[in-house]
C-alpha positions as CSV (number, residue, x, y, z in Angstrom):
1,H,93.7,106.6,106.9
2,P,95.4,104.4,105.3
3,T,93.0,103.5,102.4
4,R,90.7,106.6,102.8
5,P,90.7,110.0,102.1
6,V,90.3,110.9,106.1
7,L,93.1,113.2,108.5
8,Y,92.9,112.7,111.8
9,A,94.5,114.9,114.7
10,V,94.3,114.8,118.6
11,N,92.9,118.0,120.4
12,E,95.0,118.3,123.6
13,L,92.8,119.4,126.0
14,A,91.7,118.2,129.7
15,Q,88.9,116.1,128.3
16,G,91.1,115.2,125.0
17,E,89.4,114.3,121.8
18,V,90.4,112.9,118.6
19,S,89.0,114.8,115.5
20,A,88.2,113.4,111.5
21,W,87.9,115.1,108.4
22,Q,87.1,114.1,104.8
23,V,89.9,115.4,102.6
24,G,88.0,116.8,99.5
25,P,89.7,116.5,95.8
26,A,91.0,120.3,96.3
27,G,92.3,119.7,100.0
28,E,89.8,121.3,101.4
29,L,88.2,119.7,105.0
30,T,84.7,118.4,105.8
31,A,84.0,117.6,109.6
32,L,83.6,114.2,110.2
33,G,83.3,114.2,114.0
34,S,85.3,114.0,117.5
35,R,85.4,111.7,119.7
36,A,86.6,111.7,123.6
37,T,90.1,109.9,124.2
38,G,89.3,109.0,127.8
39,G,92.2,110.8,128.9
40,A,93.4,114.4,129.6
41,E,95.9,116.6,127.0
42,P,96.5,113.7,124.1
43,C,99.7,114.4,121.9
44,H,100.0,111.6,119.5
45,L,98.1,109.4,117.5
46,A,98.1,106.3,114.7
47,V,95.9,104.2,112.7
48,L,96.7,100.4,112.6
49,A,97.9,99.2,109.1
50,G,94.4,97.6,108.3
51,G,92.4,100.8,109.2
52,S,90.2,99.3,111.3
53,H,91.1,101.1,114.8
54,L,92.9,104.2,116.0
55,V,95.2,104.3,118.8
56,A,95.7,107.7,121.0
57,A,98.5,108.4,123.4
58,N,97.3,111.0,126.5
59,Y,100.1,112.8,127.6
60,G,98.1,114.3,130.6
61,G,96.4,111.4,131.5
62,G,99.6,109.1,130.7
63,S,97.5,106.2,129.0
64,V,96.4,104.9,125.6
65,A,92.9,104.8,124.2
66,V,91.7,102.8,121.3
67,L,88.8,103.6,118.8
68,P,87.1,101.7,116.1
69,L,87.0,103.2,112.8
70,D,84.1,102.3,110.8
71,S,84.4,101.6,107.1
72,A,84.5,105.5,106.3
73,G,87.4,106.0,109.0
74,V,84.8,107.5,111.1
75,P,86.0,107.0,114.9
76,G,83.2,105.3,116.8
77,E,83.1,105.4,120.7
78,R,86.3,104.0,122.7
79,S,86.7,100.4,123.2
80,D,89.9,100.4,125.6
81,L,91.7,102.9,127.7
82,V,94.8,101.3,129.6
83,V,96.6,103.5,132.0
84,H,100.2,103.3,132.9
85,E,101.6,103.4,136.6
86,G,104.8,104.5,137.6
87,H,107.1,107.7,137.8
88,G,110.6,108.6,136.7
89,P,113.3,110.5,138.6
90,D,112.6,114.0,137.0
91,P,110.4,115.6,139.7
92,Q,109.2,118.6,137.3
93,R,108.8,116.4,133.8
94,Q,108.3,112.5,135.4
95,E,106.0,113.0,138.3
96,R,103.8,110.5,136.9
97,A,103.4,108.8,133.4
98,H,102.9,110.4,130.8
99,A,102.6,108.8,127.3
100,H,104.0,110.7,124.2
101,M,103.7,108.1,121.3
102,V,101.5,105.5,119.9
103,S,103.5,103.1,117.3
104,P,101.6,100.2,115.6
105,D,103.6,97.6,114.1
106,P,103.1,97.5,110.0
107,A,104.0,94.2,110.1
108,G,101.5,92.8,112.9
109,G,103.6,92.8,115.7
110,P,103.1,94.1,119.1
111,L,101.9,98.1,119.5
112,L,104.3,100.2,121.1
113,A,103.4,102.8,123.5
114,V,106.2,105.0,124.4
115,D,106.1,106.9,128.0
116,L,108.3,110.1,129.3
117,G,107.0,110.1,132.5
118,T,107.8,106.2,133.1
119,D,110.9,106.0,131.2
120,S,109.2,102.9,129.6
121,V,108.3,101.6,125.8
122,Y,105.1,99.2,126.7
123,R,104.2,96.7,124.1
124,Y,100.8,96.0,123.7
125,D,98.5,93.3,121.4
126,L,94.9,94.6,119.9
127,D,92.5,92.5,119.7
128,P,90.7,93.3,116.2
129,A,87.5,92.0,116.9
130,T,87.1,93.6,120.4
131,G,89.6,96.7,119.7
132,R,90.7,95.9,123.5
133,L,94.4,95.7,124.1
134,T,96.6,92.9,125.8
135,P,100.2,93.8,127.4
136,R,103.2,91.8,126.7
137,A,105.5,92.0,129.6
138,P,107.9,92.9,130.4
139,R,107.9,96.4,129.4
140,V,110.8,97.7,128.0
141,R,112.8,100.4,130.6
142,T,115.2,103.0,129.1
143,A,118.2,104.4,130.8
144,A,116.5,106.5,134.3
145,G,115.3,110.2,133.6
146,A,115.6,109.1,129.6
147,G,112.3,110.8,128.8
148,P,111.5,108.8,126.3
149,R,109.5,110.7,123.2
150,H,109.4,109.0,120.1
151,L,111.1,106.5,117.5
152,A,111.2,105.4,114.5
153,R,110.8,101.9,113.1
154,H,113.9,100.8,110.9
155,P,112.4,99.6,107.3
156,D,113.9,96.1,107.9
157,G,111.5,95.4,110.4
158,R,114.0,94.5,113.0
159,R,115.5,98.0,114.5
160,V,113.8,100.7,116.3
161,H,115.7,104.1,117.1
162,L,114.1,105.7,120.4
163,V,114.8,109.4,121.3
164,G,115.4,110.4,124.7
165,E,114.0,114.3,125.6
166,L,115.4,114.3,129.2
167,D,118.7,113.0,128.7
168,A,119.4,114.0,124.8
169,T,119.8,110.4,123.4
170,V,119.4,108.1,120.7
171,T,118.6,104.0,121.8
172,T,118.7,101.6,119.2
173,Y,116.9,98.9,120.0
174,E,116.6,95.1,118.3
175,S,113.6,93.4,118.0
176,T,113.8,89.7,119.4
177,V,112.0,86.7,118.2
178,D,109.5,87.2,121.2
179,G,108.5,91.1,120.1
180,S,110.9,92.1,123.0
181,L,112.9,95.1,122.1
182,R,116.9,94.4,123.1
183,Q,119.3,97.4,123.5
184,L,122.3,97.7,120.7
185,S,123.6,101.4,121.1
186,R,123.0,104.5,122.9
187,V,124.6,108.0,121.7
188,D,124.2,111.4,121.9
189,A,120.9,113.1,119.5
190,S,123.4,116.4,119.1
191,G,126.8,117.0,118.4
192,R,126.3,120.5,119.8
193,S,126.7,122.0,123.0
194,G,123.7,123.9,125.0
195,H,120.2,123.0,125.8
196,V,119.3,120.2,123.4
197,Q,115.8,118.8,123.6
198,P,114.9,116.2,120.9
199,S,111.6,115.9,119.3
200,E,111.0,114.0,116.2
201,V,113.2,110.9,114.7
202,A,112.6,109.4,111.1
203,V,114.6,107.1,109.2
204,R,115.0,107.3,105.1
205,P,112.8,105.2,103.5
206,D,116.1,103.3,102.2
207,G,116.9,102.5,105.8
208,R,120.8,104.6,105.4
209,F,120.2,107.7,107.7
210,L,118.4,108.6,111.0
211,Y,117.2,112.2,111.2
212,V,116.9,113.7,114.7
213,A,115.4,117.6,115.4
214,N,117.0,118.8,118.4
215,R,115.2,121.8,119.9
216,G,117.0,124.3,121.9
217,V,120.1,124.1,119.6
218,G,117.5,124.4,116.6
219,T,119.0,121.2,114.5
220,V,118.7,118.3,112.6
221,A,121.0,115.7,113.2
222,V,121.7,113.1,110.4
223,F,123.6,109.4,111.6
224,D,124.7,107.3,109.0
225,L,122.6,103.9,109.8
226,R,125.4,101.4,108.2
227,A,127.7,101.4,110.7
228,E,127.4,99.0,114.1
229,R,126.1,102.0,115.7
230,P,124.4,105.4,114.8
231,E,127.3,107.8,113.5
232,L,126.8,111.2,113.3
233,V,127.6,112.5,110.0
234,G,126.1,116.2,109.5
235,E,124.2,118.6,111.8
236,V,122.2,121.7,110.4
237,E,120.8,124.7,111.7
238,T,117.0,125.2,110.8
239,G,117.0,128.8,111.2
240,G,115.0,128.3,114.6
241,E,115.5,127.4,118.0
242,W,112.3,124.8,118.3
243,P,112.2,122.0,115.6
244,R,109.3,120.6,116.8
245,H,108.7,117.9,114.0
246,F,109.7,117.2,110.2
247,A,108.3,114.9,107.7
248,L,110.5,113.6,104.9
249,I,108.8,113.4,101.6
250,G,111.0,112.1,98.9
251,E,114.4,114.1,98.2
252,H,112.9,116.7,100.4
253,L,112.8,117.3,104.3
254,Y,109.9,119.6,105.5
255,V,110.9,121.2,109.2
256,A,107.9,122.6,111.4
257,D,109.4,125.2,114.2
258,E,106.9,125.4,116.2
259,R,108.3,128.9,118.2
260,A,110.0,130.5,114.9
261,H,106.3,130.3,113.4
262,M,108.1,128.3,110.1
263,I,108.2,125.6,107.7
264,R,111.6,125.5,106.7
265,T,112.7,123.1,103.5
266,F,115.1,121.4,102.9
267,R,116.6,119.3,100.1
268,V,118.4,115.9,101.2
269,D,121.7,115.1,99.6
270,A,121.1,111.2,98.7
271,S,124.5,109.9,98.7
272,T,125.4,111.7,102.1
273,G,121.9,111.9,103.6
274,V,122.6,115.6,104.7
275,P,120.0,118.3,104.0
276,E,120.5,121.8,102.8
277,P,118.0,124.9,103.2
278,V,116.0,125.5,99.9
279,G,114.2,128.8,99.2
280,E,112.5,131.2,102.2
281,P,110.6,129.9,105.2
282,L,107.0,129.6,105.1
283,S,105.4,131.6,107.9
284,V,102.7,129.3,109.9
285,P,101.8,130.0,113.0
286,S,103.0,127.7,115.8
287,P,103.5,124.8,113.9
288,T,103.8,121.5,115.4
289,C,103.1,118.8,112.7
290,V,104.0,117.9,109.1
291,L,102.2,114.8,107.1
292,P,102.9,113.8,103.4
């Protein structure tokens, strides 16, 4: 939560839920309750900048849920559920809609919902009074079979970087005056050969470098964003094959490798942007998310 000591998590179940905990002074967690998301297998959530609502992406249900938050940050009953329709060319992974991420705009622009199954980024306006979503047409369509997973907003408020889980690419868009997205470039997410399946993506706070975790080859790729298109300037091995998520905190990068059961710490070079491993990995069973 942006102003309250409250932690939220999705419960990736057939009957999806989100749960909330109050974080105590020593980091202890006190359960505040759980609410249904209205769809199967929620995989991502986000809280609006003002803290009024929580939005969740139901991967199995192919839908986006909205839940109001009270003054203490406790979620209430769902106020809206928007179900995506369609499919992509991959019969195994894109047989139907699979919402994978929700990204509110810190500046108050449209909410972006990334859908792996329909090769789309949907745009919504959220009414703070009713907690309901209004779609902005048209939706942004990626390359067929890209399987968009996560995106990162650039600190300039203008650019958005989207990773394709299925085609191993990074596509950069520019936000237009009407809130639409115009494609600027599309590059490979990794310089390595073999199976590449991007997971997390983030921009350094100063806007100079983009980081992409690549499962399969087990790397974090570093792109310089000062050129006309993202330029690969480094790619480091994480010590495992399945870096599912990472967090940039100050000069350090913390990488969660789900299948290696560890969190690896890196120090990021301030000038080159390239991370170097520090110390020994921390053993953690199947980590899937790291939060600052």
